C-alpha positions in Angstrom: 26.2 -8.2 10.2 27.3 -11.7 9.0 25.4 -11.3 5.7 27.1 -7.7 5.1 30.4 -9.1 6.0 30.4 -11.3 3.3 30.6 -14.3 5.6 27.8 -16.6 3.6 29.6 -15.2 0.2 33.1 -15.5 0.9 34.0 -15.5 -2.9 31.6 -12.4 -3.4 31.6 -10.3 -0.3 29.4 -7.6 -1.7 26.6 -10.4 -3.2 23.8 -9.6 -0.6 24.2 -5.5 -0.9 21.3 -4.7 -2.4 19.5 -6.9 0.5 21.0 -5.4 2.6 20.4 -2.1 1.4 16.8 -3.1 1.7 16.6 -4.5 4.6 18.3 -1.3 6.2 17.2 1.4 4.2 13.9 0.5 3.1 12.2 -1.6 5.5 8.7 -1.2 5.0 7.4 -3.8 7.2 10.3 -2.4 10.2 11.3 -6.2 10.2 14.7 -5.3 11.1 13.4 -2.5 13.7 11.0 -5.2 15.9 13.5 -8.7 15.5 14.7 -8.3 18.7 11.4 -8.1 20.5 10.1 -10.9 17.9 12.8 -13.3 19.3 12.1 -12.3 22.8 8.2 -13.1 22.6 9.0 -16.2 20.7 10.9 -17.8 23.1 8.2 -16.7 25.7 5.9 -18.3 23.2 7.9 -21.2 23.4 8.6 -21.1 27.3 4.1 -21.2 27.7 3.8 -23.8 25.3 6.1 -26.5 27.4 3.0 -25.7 29.8 -0.2 -27.6 28.3 -3.0 -26.3 30.6 -1.3 -22.7 30.4 -0.9 -23.0 26.3 -4.8 -23.9 26.6 -6.4 -21.2 28.5 -4.4 -18.6 26.6 -6.0 -20.6 23.0 -9.8 -20.6 24.9 -8.7 -16.7 25.5 -7.7 -15.7 21.9 -10.3 -17.4 20.4 -13.1 -15.6 22.8 -11.6 -12.6 22.0 -11.4 -12.7 18.6 -14.8 -10.9 18.1 -17.5 -11.7 15.4 -16.4 -13.0 12.0 -18.6 -14.4 9.3 -17.2 -15.9 6.0 -20.9 -15.5 4.7 -21.2 -12.1 4.9 -18.0 -11.1 3.7 -18.1 -13.3 0.6 -21.2 -11.9 0.0 -20.0 -8.3 0.2 -16.9 -9.1 -1.5 -19.4 -10.3 -4.4 -21.3 -7.3 -4.4 -18.6 -4.6 -4.2 -16.1 -6.5 -6.4 -18.4 -8.5 -8.6 -21.5 -6.4 -9.0 -23.6 -9.9 -8.0 -26.1 -10.5 -6.0 -26.4 -13.9 -4.4 -28.8 -16.6 -5.3 -30.8 -19.3 -3.1 -29.8 -22.1 -5.5 -28.4 -24.9 -3.2 -25.5 -26.6 -4.0 -26.0 -30.1 -3.3 -23.1 -31.6 -0.6 -20.1 -33.6 -2.5 -21.7 -36.6 -1.3 -24.6 -36.4 -3.2 -25.8 -37.0 -6.7 -27.0 -34.1 -8.4 -30.5 -33.2 -8.7 -32.5 -34.4 -12.0 -34.7 -31.0 -12.4 
């Protein structure tokens, strides 16, 4: 409401007209529709974070329930489907080892 009323641009009250129009009429991600719920949820997060024991329990549950994710699988699938290449067995030495002299 303050932006729309020109509070932040008193010399040019219509300065943010396009921004307001975009947010109110073309909000693809529903930022405004969910904003109050987001603020309420963030307030609960802040309260939980103040209790380290409860916060740690929530973090562990979240990690345990996150499901299987493999960056190796994801990268190889991307390489095949997007780049059209297959993986190689060539091993790259760690940065602290000098390259082999083969």
